[in-house]
Structures are given as C-alpha cells and as structure tokens.
C-alpha positions as CSV (number, residue, x, y, z in Angstrom):
1,M,6.5,-26.0,11.8
2,G,3.1,-25.4,13.3
3,N,4.4,-22.9,15.8
4,Y,7.1,-21.5,13.5
5,R,5.9,-17.9,13.7
6,Q,5.7,-18.1,17.6
7,K,9.3,-19.3,17.7
8,L,10.4,-16.4,15.4
9,K,8.6,-13.9,17.7
10,G,10.3,-15.5,20.7
11,V,13.8,-14.8,19.2
12,G,12.9,-11.2,18.5
13,C,11.6,-11.1,14.9
14,R,10.4,-7.5,14.8
15,E,7.8,-8.0,12.0
16,L,5.9,-10.5,14.2
17,E,6.2,-8.3,17.3
18,V,4.9,-5.2,15.6
19,N,1.9,-7.1,14.2
20,S,1.1,-8.7,17.5
21,E,0.9,-5.3,19.2
22,K,-2.3,-4.6,17.4
23,R,-3.9,-7.6,19.1
24,G,-2.1,-7.2,22.4
25,A,-3.8,-7.3,25.8
26,G,-4.0,-4.7,28.5
27,D,-2.2,-1.4,27.8
28,M,-0.9,-2.6,24.5
29,R,-4.4,-3.2,23.0
30,G,-5.2,-0.4,20.6
31,K,-1.9,1.4,21.3
32,R,-0.8,0.7,17.7
33,N,-4.1,0.5,16.1
34,K,-2.6,1.8,12.8
35,V,-0.2,-1.1,12.5
36,K,-1.1,-3.3,9.5
37,K,0.0,-6.7,8.5
38,P,1.7,-7.0,5.1
39,R,-1.6,-7.5,3.3
40,R,-0.4,-6.4,-0.1
41,S,2.3,-9.0,-0.9
42,E,5.2,-7.0,0.4
43,T,8.4,-9.0,0.2
44,N,10.3,-7.0,2.9
45,F,7.5,-5.5,5.0
46,L,9.6,-5.1,8.2
47,P,12.9,-6.8,7.8
48,D,15.3,-7.1,10.8
49,L,18.4,-5.0,10.9
50,P,21.4,-6.6,9.0
51,Q,23.3,-9.1,11.1
52,G,26.0,-7.5,13.3
53,R,24.5,-4.0,12.8
54,D,22.5,-1.8,15.2
55,S,20.3,1.3,14.6
56,R,23.2,3.6,15.6
57,S,25.7,2.3,13.1
58,I,23.1,2.2,10.3
59,E,22.1,5.8,11.2
60,E,25.8,6.8,10.8
61,D,25.7,5.2,7.3
62,R,22.6,7.2,6.5
63,E,24.2,10.5,7.6
64,K,27.2,9.7,5.3
65,M,24.8,9.1,2.5
66,V,23.1,12.4,3.1
67,Q,26.5,14.2,2.9
68,E,27.3,12.4,-0.3
69,M,24.0,13.5,-1.8
70,R,24.8,17.1,-1.1
71,K,27.9,17.0,-3.3
72,T,27.8,18.6,-6.8
73,N,28.6,15.2,-8.4
74,P,27.5,12.5,-5.9
75,N,28.6,8.9,-6.2
76,L,25.3,7.4,-7.3
77,A,26.5,3.8,-6.9
78,Y,27.5,4.5,-3.3
79,I,24.1,6.1,-2.6
80,D,22.2,3.2,-4.1
81,D,24.2,0.7,-2.0
82,A,23.7,2.9,1.1
83,M,20.0,3.0,0.5
84,N,19.9,-0.8,0.4
85,T,22.0,-1.0,3.6
86,T,19.8,1.4,5.5
87,Y,16.5,0.0,4.2
88,A,15.6,-2.0,7.3
89,L,16.0,1.1,9.6
90,R,13.8,3.2,7.3
91,R,11.1,0.6,7.2
92,Q,11.0,0.5,11.0
93,E,10.6,4.3,11.1
94,I,7.8,4.2,8.5
95,V,5.8,1.4,10.3
96,E,6.4,2.6,13.8
97,E,6.8,6.3,13.7
98,E,4.9,7.4,10.5
99,P,7.3,10.1,9.1
100,P,6.0,12.8,6.7
101,V,5.3,11.6,3.2
102,A,7.5,14.2,1.5
103,E,10.6,12.6,2.9
104,M,10.3,9.4,0.8
105,R,12.1,8.6,-2.5
106,I,9.3,6.8,-4.1
107,V,10.3,4.6,-7.1
108,K,13.5,2.9,-5.8
109,E,12.0,2.5,-2.3
110,F,8.9,0.8,-3.9
111,T,11.3,-1.6,-5.8
112,R,13.1,-2.5,-2.6
113,L,9.8,-3.2,-0.8
114,M,8.0,-5.1,-3.5
115,S,10.9,-6.6,-5.5
116,M,9.3,-5.3,-8.7
117,D,9.4,-2.2,-10.8
118,I,6.5,0.2,-10.1
119,N,6.3,0.9,-13.9
120,K,4.9,-2.6,-14.3
121,F,1.7,-0.7,-13.8
122,Y,1.8,0.4,-17.4
123,E,2.3,-3.1,-18.8
124,G,-0.7,-4.4,-16.9
125,L,-2.9,-1.4,-17.8
126,D,-2.0,-1.7,-21.5
127,S,-2.6,-5.4,-21.6
128,H,-6.3,-4.8,-20.5
129,L,-6.8,-1.4,-22.1
130,H,-8.8,-2.4,-25.2
131,K,-11.1,-4.9,-23.3
132,L,-11.7,-2.5,-20.4
133,L,-12.8,0.3,-22.7
134,Q,-15.0,-2.1,-24.5
135,L,-16.7,-3.1,-21.2
136,F,-17.2,0.6,-20.4
137,R,-19.1,1.0,-23.7
138,L,-21.2,-2.1,-23.1
139,K,-22.3,-1.1,-19.7
140,R,-25.2,1.4,-19.4
141,F,-24.3,4.6,-17.6
142,E,-27.5,6.7,-18.2
143,E,-27.3,8.2,-14.7
144,V,-23.6,8.9,-14.8
145,Q,-23.1,11.9,-17.1
146,E,-19.3,11.9,-16.3
147,M,-18.9,8.5,-17.9
148,T,-20.8,9.5,-21.0
149,S,-18.8,12.7,-21.4
150,L,-15.6,10.7,-20.9
151,M,-16.3,8.3,-23.7
152,E,-17.4,11.1,-26.0
153,S,-14.2,13.0,-25.4
154,L,-12.2,9.8,-26.1
155,D,-13.9,9.4,-29.5
156,K,-12.5,12.8,-30.6
157,D,-8.9,11.6,-30.1
158,A,-8.2,7.9,-29.3
159,S,-4.5,8.1,-28.7
160,N,-3.0,5.5,-26.4
161,Q,-2.3,8.0,-23.6
162,R,-5.8,9.3,-23.8
163,K,-7.1,5.7,-23.7
164,R,-5.0,5.1,-20.5
165,A,-6.5,8.2,-18.9
166,A,-10.0,7.3,-19.9
167,A,-9.6,3.8,-18.5
168,L,-8.3,5.1,-15.1
169,Q,-10.9,7.8,-14.8
170,G,-13.8,5.5,-15.8
171,L,-12.7,2.5,-13.7
172,P,-14.2,3.8,-10.4
173,W,-17.6,4.3,-12.1
174,Y,-17.4,0.8,-13.6
175,M,-16.6,-0.5,-10.1
176,K,-19.6,1.4,-8.7
177,E,-17.5,3.9,-6.9
178,N,-17.4,7.7,-7.1
179,P,-14.0,9.2,-8.0
180,S,-14.9,12.7,-6.9
181,T,-13.0,12.3,-3.6
182,L,-9.9,10.8,-5.4
183,M,-9.6,13.2,-8.4
184,K,-10.3,16.8,-8.1
185,R,-10.1,19.5,-10.8
186,C,-9.5,23.2,-10.5
187,E,-8.6,26.1,-12.7
188,P,-5.1,27.8,-12.4
189,T,-6.8,30.8,-10.7
190,D,-8.5,28.7,-8.0
191,P,-6.8,28.7,-4.5
192,G,-5.2,25.3,-4.2
193,E,-5.5,25.2,-0.4
194,D,-9.3,25.4,-0.6
195,V,-9.5,22.7,-3.3
196,I,-7.5,20.1,-1.4
197,K,-9.0,20.8,2.0
198,G,-10.2,17.6,3.5
199,M,-8.4,15.5,0.8
200,V,-6.8,12.5,2.5
201,I,-5.4,10.8,-0.6
202,G,-5.9,11.9,-4.2
203,I,-4.9,13.6,-7.4
204,L,-5.3,17.3,-8.2
205,L,-5.7,18.2,-11.8
206,V,-5.1,21.9,-12.7
207,V,-6.6,22.6,-16.1
208,E,-8.0,25.5,-18.1
209,D,-11.3,23.8,-18.8
210,V,-12.5,21.8,-15.8
211,K,-15.4,20.4,-17.8
212,E,-13.3,18.6,-20.4
213,P,-12.7,15.0,-19.2
214,L,-9.6,14.5,-21.3
215,P,-7.9,17.8,-21.9
216,V,-5.0,18.1,-24.4
217,S,-2.7,19.2,-21.6
218,Y,-2.8,20.1,-17.9
219,N,-1.3,23.1,-16.2
220,D,-0.3,20.8,-13.4
221,V,-1.0,17.3,-12.1
222,S,-0.2,16.7,-8.4
223,I,-0.5,14.0,-5.7
224,V,-2.1,15.1,-2.5
225,I,-1.8,13.2,0.8
226,E,-3.3,14.5,4.0
227,E,-4.1,17.9,2.5
228,K,-0.5,18.4,1.3
229,I,0.8,18.3,-2.2
230,V,3.7,15.9,-2.0
231,M,4.5,15.6,-5.8
232,H,3.6,17.8,-8.7
233,H,4.4,18.4,-12.4
234,L,3.4,14.8,-13.1
235,G,2.1,15.6,-16.6
236,D,-1.0,13.4,-16.9
237,V,-3.4,11.1,-15.1
238,P,-1.7,7.8,-15.9
239,N,1.6,9.1,-14.5
240,A,-0.2,10.4,-11.5
241,F,-1.7,7.0,-10.7
242,V,1.8,5.4,-11.1
243,N,3.3,7.8,-8.6
244,L,0.4,7.6,-6.2
245,M,0.8,3.9,-5.7
246,G,4.4,4.5,-4.5
247,P,3.5,6.5,-1.4
248,L,0.6,4.3,-0.6
249,Y,2.9,1.3,-0.2
250,M,6.0,3.1,1.1
251,L,4.1,4.9,3.9
252,N,2.0,1.9,4.7
253,L,-1.3,3.8,4.0
254,D,-4.7,2.3,3.6
255,Y,-6.6,2.6,0.4
256,P,-9.5,5.0,0.6
257,K,-12.5,3.0,1.8
258,D,-14.8,4.5,-0.8
259,M,-12.3,3.6,-3.6
260,K,-11.1,0.2,-2.4
261,Y,-12.3,-1.8,-5.5
262,T,-10.6,0.7,-7.9
263,F,-7.3,0.4,-6.0
264,E,-7.7,-3.4,-5.8
265,V,-8.0,-3.6,-9.6
266,I,-4.9,-1.5,-10.0
267,Q,-3.0,-3.6,-7.5
268,R,-4.1,-7.1,-8.4
269,L,-4.9,-6.8,-12.1
270,F,-2.7,-4.1,-13.4
271,M,0.4,-4.5,-11.2
272,G,-0.1,-8.3,-10.6
273,I,0.4,-8.0,-6.8
274,G,-1.6,-10.6,-5.0
275,S,-3.6,-11.4,-8.1
276,E,-4.8,-14.7,-6.8
277,M,-6.7,-13.1,-3.8
278,C,-9.3,-10.9,-5.6
279,T,-12.6,-10.0,-4.0
280,P,-15.7,-11.3,-5.8
281,R,-16.3,-7.9,-7.5
282,V,-12.8,-7.6,-8.8
283,H,-12.7,-11.3,-9.7
284,S,-15.8,-10.8,-11.9
285,L,-14.0,-8.0,-13.8
286,K,-10.9,-10.2,-14.1
287,N,-12.9,-12.9,-15.7
288,K,-14.4,-10.4,-18.2
289,L,-11.1,-9.0,-19.1
290,L,-9.6,-12.5,-19.8
291,S,-12.6,-13.8,-21.7
C-alpha cells in the first residue's frame, strides 16, 4: 500500500495526474501553477469519468440536459440525474480550464462535491452564536470603532438574524483581520463598477445608510468575484456568506490571504469541513467556543 498513489497514477487516475503537474519537471513545472490539491476535504475533487463513458458521450448528455432545461415545464428529475452523470466532466473543466463563475449552479454542485448540504453553515453558526458574541464583548476593541458600532447596533435589536450578521461581520476583527476588502458598502446612487473595482472575492452591500452596521434592510446584497457581480438579491449578510462559500469551492478558488482565518473558521467550525485540522489561531477560538 506504500506506493498505492503511484500505482493509481500509473493507470491514469486523473486526480493524481493533475496534482503532479504542479510539481512536474522541465516544461511542466509551473505550467499549472494554479492547480490545487483537495485541501478542503472534498469527497469528489476530480473523479474519473464513469466507466465505459468518454467526454464526447457525456457532452452529448449535457447538451440534451440543456435542451430539457429550455422547456416550459422541464423534467427536473431527469435534469438532476443528468447533472450527476455529467459531474466528472464539469469538474475537469473547472480544475483544468477555469470557466467563468457565472456558469455554475451553486447549491447542488456544492452538495455533489462535498457530500453535504451547504446550508449546514447555518446550523454551525447558530450553535456557536451566543458564545461568539459573548467573546466579542469580552475582548477589548478600543482601536476598532467598527466593532464598537457593530455591538451598539446589535443592542438596539437583538433578533437572531441580526445576531448572525453581527457575528459574521465581527468575526474578521476578532481573528485580527480587516474585512474592508471582503465586504464593501455603497449607496444606491453610487456607481457599482467603481465600488467593486479591484475586488477579487467579496460581498457588496447596497444600503441607504452606509454608516449603520446592521441596517433594517438592504437595497441589494451581491457576491462579487473578479470584479464581476455573479449573484445578487441575496437579502442579507448571512445569506451572502452561505452563497459565497459555494463558488469558492465549486470554482476551486483560494481564500483571500488577508481573510484566511475568517474563512477557516467558517469552513472548519461552522460547516464542519476538516474540523480536525485547525491552525493554532482557529484552534484557540474553537476551544473558547466549546468551553
């Protein structure tokens, strides 16, 4: 079993081949420098094509699925079955060709990749919500006015949804990170293109009062990837975070380096993905939440 992975690679296991390209010698070295290993506990990171099928036959299935989806009353059971059948081909395109993010169907694709419901995020967040907000209040944030304003706003109306929003907006500050690059606010009259310029991954909040940390409602909440709004009308901050995790996994994107601990908390503590492999900073928070 010591050379099991080498044997799999020898018989054409594509997942091992594509990961070895990053470390390849000669012309191959650096050619696929964006290829990543399945570091986030994916259960089907790059599966081989179904036995007896090739990319051409699977592409024909996908074209039939597209035609079915264009019907007034499509057969949803057929579409879901076709999505499962064509999954391996789509994963190869994502890992090797990096298609535009707007082409993905987030929730079901995440479920196929991770073998879990993306909405488990809410269960994990709610289980730690009370303790996390308590930790926010115990920590001193004299130099972080945003955190002080956030907790003062929460005190005015401590509904569960506002608690969720406060926890997610305050988490980066608690993890010693600045969320200004992840979450941007603007008024409805502001030109959106200017606001999201240079934004690689993030959430855009359109609100009447940009100074209010927890507004009663938003004009719009959108997800931005590579300076492009890929999802909008998400309603609130918690729902935006849920939907942001989908594209990050589905398109094999790295977490923003300046927000890596925040996303690690979301992944490992809230969603329970790879929870046994926390970094020391996240492990410290985990112990406090469970104490």
